KEKOL-289866 format. One record per atom (N, C-alpha, C): residue in one letter; x, z, y. Coordinates in steps of 0.001 Angstrom, whole numbers, padded with zeros to 6 digits, always signed. Example, Ala and Ser with C-alpha at 12.3 -4.5 7.8 and 13.67 -1.06 7.14 Angstrom:
BEGIN
a+013190+007800-005690 a+012300+007800-004500 a+013200+007800-003300 s+012850+007080-002250 s+013670+007140-001060 s+012900+007870+000030 
This chain:
BEGIN
m+000979-002487-026473 m+001733-002480-027631 m+002535-001525-027457 i+002907-000298-028228 i+003518+001121-028209 i+004644+001193-029305 n+005775+001318-028502 n+007261+001171-029246 n+007327+002746-030465 r+007584+002724-031098 r+008276+003694-031772 r+008844+004630-031304 r+009801+005328-030684 r+010072+005789-029918 r+008981+006771-028893 t+008280+005993-027918 t+006776+006472-027412 t+005887+006835-028211 f+005796+006124-029357 f+004640+006951-030151 f+005231+007978-031046 i+006079+008295-031233 i+006503+009683-031476 i+006887+010677-030822 g+007194+010378-029228 g+007476+011093-028305 g+005943+011791-028075 t+005138+010543-027754 t+003006+011243-027306 t+002646+012366-028837 l+003209+012062-029678 l+002337+012648-030761 l+003287+013840-031229 a+004421+014198-030730 a+005584+015271-030848 a+005034+016178-029956 g+004594+015323-028438 g+003769+016284-027008 g+002461+016659-027708 g+001578+015560-028133 g+000933+016234-028078 g+000611+017538-028990 l+001024+017216-030318 l+001413+018180-031353 l+002118+019719-030500 v+002408+019875-029648 v+003589+021041-029017 v+002292+021553-027975 a+001887+020602-026998 a+001424+020812-025566 a-000480+020732-026049 s-000953+020344-026817 s-002772+020339-026485 s-002751+021285-027036 p-002906+022243-027604 p-003814+023473-027945 p-003441+024174-026696 f-001813+024142-025515 f-002352+025153-024776 f-003169+024172-023329 i-003117+022818-023437 i-004216+022298-022865 i-005586+022443-022862 t-006203+022605-024326 t-007082+023324-024222 t-007918+023995-024137 l-006607+025741-024381 l-007064+026894-023553 l-006830+026764-022194 a-005531+026263-021495 a-005920+026673-020306 a-006267+025810-019141 q-006865+024355-019272 q-006959+023601-018436 q-008387+023147-018703 q-009164+023225-019766 q-010712+022682-020061 q-011218+023427-019548 p-011841+022975-018607 p-012578+023900-017090 p-014271+024010-017752 t-015075+024980-017457 t-016554+024047-018394 t-017495+023484-017064 t-016640+023063-016302 t-017010+021417-015189 t-015898+020581-015273 l-016023+019379-015285 l-015150+018542-015308 l-014832+018261-013710 r-013615+018513-013119 r-013811+018319-011439 r-013720+016280-011514 r-014366+016166-010393 r-014937+015205-009968 r-013352+014500-008942 i-012367+012835-009068 i-011831+012605-007891 i-012814+011182-007705 g-013010+011199-006626 g-013196+009845-006143 g-011983+008943-005225 v-012216+007682-005839 v-011338+006956-005270 v-011689+005539-004192 l-011161+005438-003223 l-011825+004371-002172 l-010169+003679-002027 g-010578+002497-002469 g-009503+001407-002286 g-009676+000216-001891 n-009189-001114-002038 n-009165-001773-001586 n-009447-002971-002759 e-008480-003019-003883 e-008918-003194-004940 e-008000-002462-005992 d-008226-002623-007310 d-007321-002041-008726 d-005814-002608-009049 s-004861-002662-007629 s-003781-002991-007874 s-002767-001823-008102 p-001524-002916-008755 p-001125-002235-009518 p-000680-000877-009047 p-000081-000862-007597 p+000005+000354-007576 p-000472+001692-007635 w-001776+001784-008050 w-002517+002312-008626 w-002399+002916-009863 e-001064+002509-010671 e-001325+002901-012177 e+000054+004046-011812 g+000614+004093-010458 g+001235+005195-010286 g+000140+006202-010301 f-000367+006402-009395 f-001437+007562-009101 f-001789+008000-010467 r-002197+007242-011259 r-002499+007361-012786 r-001850+007930-013704 r-000318+007579-013130 r+000621+008472-014079 r+001021+009738-013472 g+000805+009321-012259 g+001139+010875-011436 g+000235+011805-012010 l-001227+011628-011995 l-001950+012205-013104 l-001908+012690-013999 r-001561+011995-015304 r-001071+012222-016252 r-000464+013243-016338 e+000893+013039-015293 e+001865+014104-015505 e+001637+015373-015424 l+000428+015124-014569 l+000531+016783-013827 l-000751+017355-015428 g-000881+016631-016386 g-001898+017065-017084 g-003836+016698-016705 y-003282+015695-015899 y-005014+015323-015835 y-005727+014057-016682 v-006602+014175-017812 v-006749+013046-018134 v-008332+012761-018386 d-008663+011516-017656 d-009967+011215-017330 d-010834+011821-018319 g-011928+012395-018429 g-013089+012673-019725 g-012514+013810-020429 r-011481+014218-020145 r-011056+015653-020960 r-011097+016647-019743 n-010460+016284-018337 n-010459+017674-017886 n-010889+017191-015896 i-010956+015957-015812 i-011239+015243-014823 i-012234+014001-015324 t-013335+013631-014119 t-014132+012648-014425 t-013554+011858-012793 m-013470+010041-012849 m-012822+009320-011999 m-013919+008649-011647 e-014235+008508-010061 e-014949+007410-009326 e-014171+006415-008651 w-014457+005470-009224 w-013878+004412-008163 w-014476+003210-007819 r-013910+003346-006377 r-014923+002373-005447 r-013782+001700-005102 w-014213-000170-004672 w-013400-001104-004235 w-013731-001872-003338 s-013173-002075-002177 s-014077-002894-000495 s-013621-004447-000965 e-012885-004907-002277 e-012045-005909-001989 e-011797-007090-001217 g-011490-006315-000040 g-011212-007097+001007 g-012015-007152+002286 r-013096-006284+002433 r-014091-006374+003095 r-014302-004780+003504 t-013456-004784+004929 t-013442-003202+005290 t-014989-002822+006021 d-015545-004016+006165 d-017515-003659+006386 d-017473-002745+005094 r-017474-002754+004287 r-017975-002293+003100 r-017259-000905+002961 q-016241-000246+003313 q-015916+000874+003214 q-016775+002474+003121 s-017379+001824+004518 s-018508+002911+004800 s-019043+003562+003995 a-020018+003002+003381 a-021207+003341+002168 a-020580+003335+000754 l-018972+002768+000993 l-018688+003000-000456 l-017927+004581+000104 a-017367+004922+001149 a-017656+006613+001220 a-018512+007451+000793 l-019394+006728+001427 l-020873+007782+001545 l-021184+007894-000046 e-020971+007031-000814 e-021199+006965-002651 e-021018+007512-002682 l-019147+008305-002707 l-018908+008934-003314 l-018575+010769-002852 v-019453+010443-001724 v-019647+011630-000701 v-021187+012761-001609 q-022168+011460-001609 q-023258+011687-002636 q-023094+012037-004079 l-021980+011816-004515 l-021520+012014-006046 l-021047+013682-006492 k-020582+013898-004716 k-020622+015237-004393 k-018888+015378-005091 v-017501+014646-004802 v-016222+014572-005692 v-015918+015902-004824 d-014996+016393-006059 d-014028+017493-005251 d-012905+017077-004020 v-012525+015713-004546 v-011250+015159-003909 v-011752+014059-003425 i-011193+013118-002844 i-011016+011712-001782 i-010110+011009-002091 v-009361+010190-002923 v-008285+009525-002617 v-008223+008169-001730 a-008049+008238-000372 a-008477+006505-000091 a-006745+006502+000050 s-006941+005045+000293 s-005972+003759+000332 s-006238+003197+001450 g-004992+003112+002189 g-004991+002992+003569 g-005724+002861+005143 t-005176+002462+005716 t-006106+003569+007405 t-007467+003293+007515 q-008093+002085+007260 q-009008+001719+007517 q-010402+002716+006537 a-009695+002544+005144 a-010570+003853+004079 a-009991+004884+004383 v-009206+005232+004965 v-009443+006810+005086 v-010064+006979+006598 r-009914+006555+007223 r-010668+007242+008366 r-012350+006613+007936 a-012680+005765+007488 a-014528+005653+006426 a-014633+007420+005594 a-013268+007623+005383 a-013927+008671+004336 a-013953+009373+004931 k-013183+009907+006560 k-013568+010861+007217 k-014321+011080+008074 q-014972+010175+008458 q-016279+009927+009142 q-017405+010460+008446 a-017036+010150+006586 a-018286+010152+005690 a-018216+012084+005577 t-016983+012469+005974 t-017462+013973+005396 t-016458+014964+005597 s-016636+016085+006696 s-015648+017072+007255 s-015452+018205+006291 t-016173+017708+005487 t-015726+019342+004190 t-014690+019035+003045 i-015187+017149+002925 i-014424+017388+001002 i-012964+017194+001208 p-011979+017700+000799 p-010760+016927+001152 p-010303+015335+000671 i-009506+015301+001499 i-009254+013529+001581 i-007703+013449+001394 v-007143+012733+000504 v-006100+013023+000117 v-005349+010767+000567 m-004467+010523+001195 m-004511+009711+001532 m-003304+009106+000879 a-003420+007875+000011 a-002327+007322-000857 a-001551+006856+000077 v-001836+005924+000778 v-001117+005447+002369 v-001525+005601+003145 s-001037+005418+004455 s-002124+005368+005854 s-000802+005060+006791 a-000928+004077+007744 a-000420+003817+008970 a-000365+004585+010259 y+000555+005414+010487 y+000104+006265+011978 y-001165+007471+012193 p-001190+007984+010849 p-002489+008741+010541 p-002509+010016+011848 d-001659+010295+012239 d-001293+011545+013574 d-001750+010191+014351 k-001267+009798+015266 k-001459+008417+016209 k-002818+008302+016759 i-003223+007600+015097 i-004780+007035+015028 i-005823+008628+015465 g-005674+009702+014436 g-006341+011143+014796 g-006690+011405+013232 l-006419+010553+012573 l-006648+010976+011031 l-006364+012652+011072 v-005016+012871+011217 v-004432+014386+011468 v-004406+014877+012704 e-004164+016267+012855 e-003668+016983+014045 e-002307+016480+014347 s-001183+016423+012992 s-000102+016344+013111 s+000310+016033+011890 l+002160+015371+011793 l+002368+014906+010287 l+002469+016610+009679 a+003291+017367+010440 a+003422+018879+009905 a+002027+019588+009925 r+001553+019470+010665 r+000319+020041+010757 r-000941+019479+010539 p-001495+018853+009676 p-002458+018015+009535 p-003502+018577+010226 g-004161+019676+010146 g-005525+020227+010403 g-006811+019606+009784 g-007924+019818+009379 g-009587+019387+009248 g-009152+019409+007635 n-009910+018049+007340 n-009723+018045+005818 n-008590+016538+005193 v-007950+015929+005837 v-007088+015049+005239 v-005755+015219+005714 t-005051+014935+004255 t-003692+015059+004470 t-003049+013953+003610 g-001733+013920+003126 g-001473+012520+001556 g-000200+012299+002799 l-000479+010920+002494 l+001229+010235+002910 l+000877+008987+003719 s+001885+008697+004367 s+001985+007684+005474 s+003136+006674+004840 n+003069+005149+005420 n+003937+004206+004712 n+004630+003700+005809 v+004711+004607+007070 v+005222+003972+008143 v+006723+004120+008305 a+008089+003541+008328 a+008872+003792+008905 a+009586+002677+009581 p+010064+003668+010821 p+010719+002750+012047 p+011399+001574+011955 e+012103+001914+011342 e+013100+000837+010738 e+012541-000640+010013 l+011250-000205+009285 l+010852-001584+008696 l+010726-002817+008832 m+010478-003215+010348 m+010116-004303+010881 m+011544-005247+010857 a+012300-004454+011910 a+013348-004860+012395 a+014296-005579+010588 k+014180-004736+009458 k+014975-004817+008282 k+014340-006223+007777 r+013114-006281+007890 r+012528-007517+007303 r+012858-008697+008092 f+013224-008656+009872 f+013337-010106+009990 f+014393-010003+010060 q+015546-009016+009309 q+017068-009493+009335 q+017548-010212+008009 l+016863-009156+007118 l+016717-010508+005804 l+016589-011761+005794 l+015081-011762+006734 l+014752-013205+006615 l+015760-014175+007336 k+016272-014047+008629 k+017559-014473+008765 k+018897-014415+008196 e+018866-013768+006857 e+020183-013734+006123 e+019632-014876+005229 v+018215-014752+004761 v+018185-015556+003778 v+017901-016937+004212 s+017683-017698+005270 s+017335-018624+006291 s+017792-018570+007397 p+018880-018576+007627 p+019857-018575+009696 p+018939-019652+010509 k+018221-020314+010173 k+018019-020973+011105 k+016969-020641+011501 v+015923-019800+010941 v+014740-019446+011471 v+014850-018509+012971 s+013846-018888+014214 s+014354-018352+015275 s+012791-018334+015508 r+011844-018793+015086 r+010148-018087+015560 r+009436-017926+014646 v+008370-017247+014463 v+007835-016662+013103 v+006812-016402+013086 a+005733-017135+013181 a+004458-016399+013281 a+003872-015820+012051 v+003058-014332+013093 v+002290-013543+012281 v+001290-013290+011930 l+000129-013035+011107 l-000906-013045+010582 l-001524-011949+010783 r-001939-011190+011504 r-002409-009460+011978 r-003762-009548+012469 n-004130-008476+012212 n-006028-009005+012946 n-005673-007364+013856 s-005825-008092+014790 s-005541-006975+016753 s-006525-006107+016709 a-007871-006399+015733 a-008375-005134+015950 a-008583-004404+015161 s-007410-004065+014448 s-007161-003020+013613 s-006486-001639+014982 p-006630-000502+014662 p-005724+000377+015487 p-004572+000527+015204 a-004510+000698+013363 a-003306+000710+012497 a-002408-000810+013391 e-002856-001912+013329 e-001817-002850+013878 e-001534-003246+015156 q-002795-002417+016269 q-002360-002757+017082 q-000814-001217+017398 l-001177-000871+016460 l+000153+000559+017512 l+001423+000237+016560 a+001215-000963+015500 a+002600-001162+014468 a+003250-002577+015884 f+002048-003242+016514 f+002806-004387+016925 f+003792-004420+017730 p+003853-003415+018595 p+004838-002904+019346 p+006496-002939+018513 d+006414-002106+017886 d+007256-002086+016676 d+007739-003122+015976 l+006500-003775+015631 l+007220-005934+015366 l+007669-006182+015971 l+007582-006417+017264 l+007991-007137+018393 l+009326-006692+018798 a+009782-005223+018733 a+010992-004508+018933 a+012082-005323+017634 g+011246-005308+016510 g+011993-005281+015583 g+012561-007048+015505 a+011818-007637+015726 a+012220-009245+016341 a+012830-009486+017190 s+013064-008912+018507 s+014064-008427+019226 s+015670-008501+018538 v+015521-007282+017748 v+016764-007142+017512 v+016956-007942+016624 a+016368-008665+015264 a+016982-009583+014501 a+017246-010990+015155 g+016352-011198+016431 g+017105-012310+017212 g+016318-013482+017001 v+014666-013203+016444 v+013249-014206+016354 v+012303-013891+017245 e+011353-015108+017520 e+010208-014319+018744 e+009389-014355+017541 i+008515-014244+018468 i+007013-013794+017812 i+006045-014941+018114 e+005049-015498+016986 e+003643-015954+017740 e+002754-015380+016595 s+002020-014093+017569 s+000610-013597+016899 s-000218-014611+017020 i-000596-014310+015418 i-002169-015559+015211 i-003095-013999+015063 d-004466-014435+014978 d-005594-012931+014514 d-005969-013677+014009 m-006080-012661+012162 m-006895-013334+011380 m-007537-011811+010928 r-008915-011608+010831 r-009704-010639+010679 r-010418-010717+009791 t-010799-011776+009374 t-011919-012136+007828 t-011237-013296+007098 p-012074-013705+005845 p-011405-014793+005536 p-012041-016001+005794 d-012646-016128+006221 d-013270-016943+007239 d-012343-017720+008370 d-011319-016920+008618 d-010438-017099+009823 d-009043-017842+009357 y-008633-018281+008130 y-007705-018776+007268 y-007973-020050+007887 a-009016-021050+007723 a-008467-022261+008308 a-007767-022404+009740 a-008642-021760+010243 a-007728-022267+011914 a-007001-021473+012173 a-006499-020413+011454 a-004906-019891+011505 a-004152-020153+010953 f-004290-021006+009587 f-003509-022076+009388 f-003511-023270+009849 a-004277-023474+010731 a-003970-024470+011930 a-003763-024443+012450 t-003177-023405+013434 t-002397-022747+014492 t-001224-022491+013914 v-000415-021962+012850 v+000302-021794+012211 v+001730-023267+011934 t+000309-024493+011831 t+000933-025671+011029 t+001356-026235+012666 g+000384-025908+013344 g+000804-027100+014747 g+001683-026513+015888 s+002005-025350+015190 s+003174-024087+016565 s+004322-024597+016018 r+004951-024184+017008 r+006624-024149+016794 r+007230-023239+015401 a+006493-022696+015142 a+007261-021277+014345 a+007439-022177+013104 d+009013-021737+012864 d+009333-021910+011021 d+009486-020992+010353 a+008738-019463+010301 a+008688-019066+009529 a+007239-018450+009129 l+006870-017341+008611 l+005325-016655+008191 l+005724-015438+008241 y+005365-014318+008597 y+004935-013040+008365 y+003463-012896+008118 a+002935-012180+006966 a+001538-011461+006873 a+001609-010028+006923 t+000756-009480+007424 t+000912-007885+007627 t-000043-007409+006148 g+000291-006521+005956 g-000558-006015+004764 g-002181-005532+004848 s-002513-005930+005992 s-003788-006069+006323 s-005085-005993+005041 p-005664-005378+004733 p-006871-005710+003482 p-006791-007083+003181 v-007945-007581+004209 v-008378-009175+004009 v-006685-009920+003681 n-005947-009973+004172 n-004842-010092+004123 n-004082-009958+002293 f-004003-008806+002405 f-003547-008388+000689 f-004457-009048-000438 k-005982-008733+000069 k-006522-009638-000833 k-006702-011112-001228 n-006353-011748-000122 n-005844-013195+000078 n-004333-013467-000203 r-003652-012651-000405 r-001958-012765-000830 r-001565-014185-001430 q-002621-014550-002483 q-001975-015290-002729 q-002623-017174-002163 l-003686-016720-001280 l-004009-017561-000176 l-002683-017873+000677 i-002589-016702+001083 i-001198-017109+002142 i+000144-017874+001572 a+000534-016931+000221 a+002165-017600-000449 a+001952-018903-000428 d+000470-019604-000769 d+000578-020775-001243 d+001152-021805+000183 f-000018-021174+001250 f+000441-022067+002295 f+001749-021986+002587 a+002519-020867+002848 a+003574-020988+003241 a+004613-022102+002249 l+004506-021766+001309 l+005142-023070+000504 l+005258-023811+000221 k+003891-024553+000125 k+003077-025850+000732 k+003893-026825+002042 n+003296-025848+003286 n+003903-025979+004657 n+005826-025511+004604 r+006291-025072+003887 r+007607-024862+003776 r+008482-024322+004520 f+007235-022929+005060 f+007664-021521+005683 f+008481-020638+004872 p+009894-020435+005564 p+010479-018913+004880 p+008965-017563+005264 s+009349-017153+004188 s+008073-016213+004279 s+008599-014574+004312 t+008212-013645+004812 t+008489-011875+004237 t+007538-011222+004556 y+007005-010252+003974 y+006007-009528+003857 y+005907-007677+003757 e+004661-006933+003834 e+004961-005828+003803 e+004640-005189+002459 e+004911-006246+001919 e+004263-005222-000269 e+005037-006365-001104 r+005446-005872-001736 r+005815-006564-003007 r+004895-007482-003879 l+003770-007383-003603 l+002813-008211-004576 l+002635-009655-003733 f+002974-009566-002755 f+002865-011157-002004 f+004450-012223-002559 v+004981-011226-002758 v+006168-011969-003118 v+005546-012189-004694 e+005149-011600-005073 e+005034-011910-007178 e+003595-013416-006572 s+003097-013104-005503 s+002586-014073-005523 s+002830-015651-005144 g+004124-015708-004752 g+004992-016816-004363 g+005629-016624-002862 g+005042-015539-002643 g+006151-015255-000918 g+007524-014957-001314 l+008198-015586+000052 l+009774-015530-000388 l+010184-013888-000487 l+010135-013367+000443 l+010627-011641+000467 l+009328-010436+000734 s+010049-009527+000620 s+009484-008545+000878 s+010692-006941+001072 y+010211-006549+002259 y+010686-005295+001905 y+009602-004023+002712 a+009868-002997+002081 a+008795-002063+001846 a+008595-000832+001390 p+008330+000309+001865 p+007893+001529+000724 p+007681+000845-000530 s+008216+002101-001734 s+007412+001822-003126 s+006180+002147-002707 f+005002+001655-002858 f+003314+001909-002855 f+003783+002801-004749 t+003980+001840-005397 t+003719+002514-006920 t+004367+004065-006852 d+005548+004404-005938 d+005762+006015-005470 d+004852+006704-005046 l+004219+005871-003689 l+003609+006742-003148 l+002482+006998-003284 y+001987+006498-004572 y+000367+006818-005248 y+000527+007815-005607 r+001870+007509-006889 r+002153+008859-007571 r+002449+009905-007400 r+003091+009603-005420 r+003473+011545-005373 r+001750+011405-004605 a+000630+010922-004507 a-000540+011105-003852 a-001272+012396-004872 a-001373+011855-006371 a-001578+012553-007725 a-001043+013853-007285 t-000024+014244-007076 t+000090+015656-006628 t-000540+016667-005189 y-000557+015737-004232 y-001390+016533-003271 y-003337+016949-004148 v-003568+015673-005040 v-004494+015921-005462 v-004700+017092-006307 d-003316+017182-007307 d-003561+018709-007849 d-003454+019921-007265 k-002651+019854-006372 k-002268+021225-005133 k-004116+021626-005153 i-004765+020713-004695 i-005886+020998-003822 i-007116+021103-004905 l-006795+021119-006334 l-007600+021042-006856 l-007421+022931-007484 k-006110+022791-006874 k-005732+023913-007724 k-006006+025077-006631 g-006625+024981-005161 g-006798+025423-004445 g-006494+025390-002637 a-005121+024422-003057 a-004370+024074-001584 a-005430+024031-000600 k-005282+024209+000436 k-006403+023559+001860 k-005472+022125+002683 p-005539+020676+002630 p-005499+019870+003270 p-004548+019571+004009 a-005206+020911+005404 a-004594+021362+006715 a-003149+022038+006159 d-003483+022782+005222 d-001567+022929+005427 d-000587+022432+004523 l-001356+021083+003930 l+000087+020382+003510 l+000210+019295+004283 p+001819+019119+004610 p+002167+018464+005691 p+002253+016654+005172 v+001721+015971+005721 v+001616+014637+005035 v+003514+014139+005534 e+003502+013459+003777 e+004934+012940+003374 e+005438+011448+004090 q+005966+011027+004341 q+006555+009599+004800 q+006869+009213+003642 p+007498+007523+003698 p+008455+007093+002441 p+009470+007788+002250 t+010150+007912+001122 t+011568+008073+000466 t+012022+006676-000043 k+011412+006175-000538 k+012103+004599-001707 k+011492+003461-001145 f+012280+002608-000875 f+012283+001230-000413 f+012607+000489-001209 e+012056-000912-001147 e+012162-002065-002295 e+012193-003311-001759 l+013446-003734-001825 l+013740-005656-001651 l+013420-006233-002647 a+012289-007271-002701 a+011793-007982-003123 a+012157-009557-002772 i+012631-010055-003850 i+012945-011548-003512 i+012389-012376-004821 n+012145-013573-004273 n+011495-014682-004705 n+012779-015475-005321 l+013234-015978-006287 l+014325-017168-006170 l+013639-018438-006525 k+012755-018630-007188 k+011898-019745-007486 k+011102-020755-006502 t+010869-019204-005250 t+009961-019300-003963 t+011996-020517-003274 a+012402-019634-003366 a+013809-020093-002176 a+014251-020953-002798 k+014468-021802-004225 k+014715-022977-004533 k+013787-024056-004292 a+012316-023813-004248 a+011488-024933-003811 a+011209-024944-001995 l+012210-024002-001527 l+012229-024061-000090 l+013485-024123+000232 g+014363-024994-000562 g+016090-025614-000195 g+016872-024157-000433 l+016551-022871-000300 l+017562-022311+000119 l+018016-021393-000809 t+019037-020616-000522 t+020268-019871-001751 t+020559-018886-000976 i+019492-018205-001636 i+020318-016985-001701 i+021370-016072-001693 p+022103-015512-000136 p+023576-015208-000642 p+023668-013940-001944 q+024733-013493-002375 q+025093-013116-002911 q+024913-011150-002275 s+024903-011509-001340 s+025248-009679-000565 s+023271-009815-000694 v+022984-010080-000395 v+021438-010131-000520 v+020903-009661-001791 l+021158-010562-002795 l+020614-010343-003921 l+020928-008774-005155 l+022304-008406-004405 l+022963-007230-005015 l+022469-006193-004532 r+021699-006338-003255 r+020049-005301-002484 r+019105-005498-002972 a+018812-005740-003822 a+017744-006694-004271 a+016625-005476-005218 d+015526-004932-004958 d+015424-004386-007123 d+014670-004734-007163 e+013945-006016-006703 e+013410-006962-008240 e+013638-008393-007455 v+013904-009220-008454 v+014329-010433-008147 v+013367-011419-009166 i+012262-012361-008546 i+011500-012961-009198 i+012089-014293-009660 q+012367-014890-011111 q+013249-015889-011580 q+012043-017002-011385 
């Protein structure tokens, strides 16, 4: 439903702007934008909004091609090749493995990273300041995030001392992130128990390992398989009374206890500005990779109550989203 103010603003904007859009932006051939991601999750609305703000409308001056791997990273190479065969003008890829699949599929079509971890260290770009090649965009890594997540977990649940971490040890990005995770845990005064999680078939064994361990809290990385199965993970943590912390807000919306993370909606919206520059002639090699500037703390009060935890007022006042 659209409210009266939005309707009037849209109508007025359309009356004023649409003649200029028609004259100035209507190309003889629609520019084609390919998207390679895990799933059509809410942050992608940030990308769509960013495109609209820049004057791009699907079916008018652009054509969108969406490809989702649905948590199966083994599908990403084939999906990237589909986009290349469609001869898209630019590929927007979300996640380190998706960016890698796109880069392996083409060295000529520009690739915009909606999010990627350690793109310079993994070899997706030559450096953050000078990407080189055909890849640029945004990184979702900030060194202080790991320690902050564990510190918040300790503030909310002071008795936490050992955290089980569900992670994909085969992922290059997670291999790079693990030392930061260990360092962050040390700062917060907690120990880590690493549990490998690579495919959905691994969850039964992983959960059994967690419940049989000395862990008293749970941390799940934002890997594609974990993200796709975030409801399963959050339900497990709640059922087994594990306070939990995450790398993405959507885990908390699924019932996880808390997350501290970059605003992925903001990152995806900023990805649209890269697309705009590239479609206007800029080269990815000349566009520096940007890092997160906006961070969000999300807390699920319903989950806290079920776990018998009282969220300190000092933490609540810092929260960007509180789920009742």
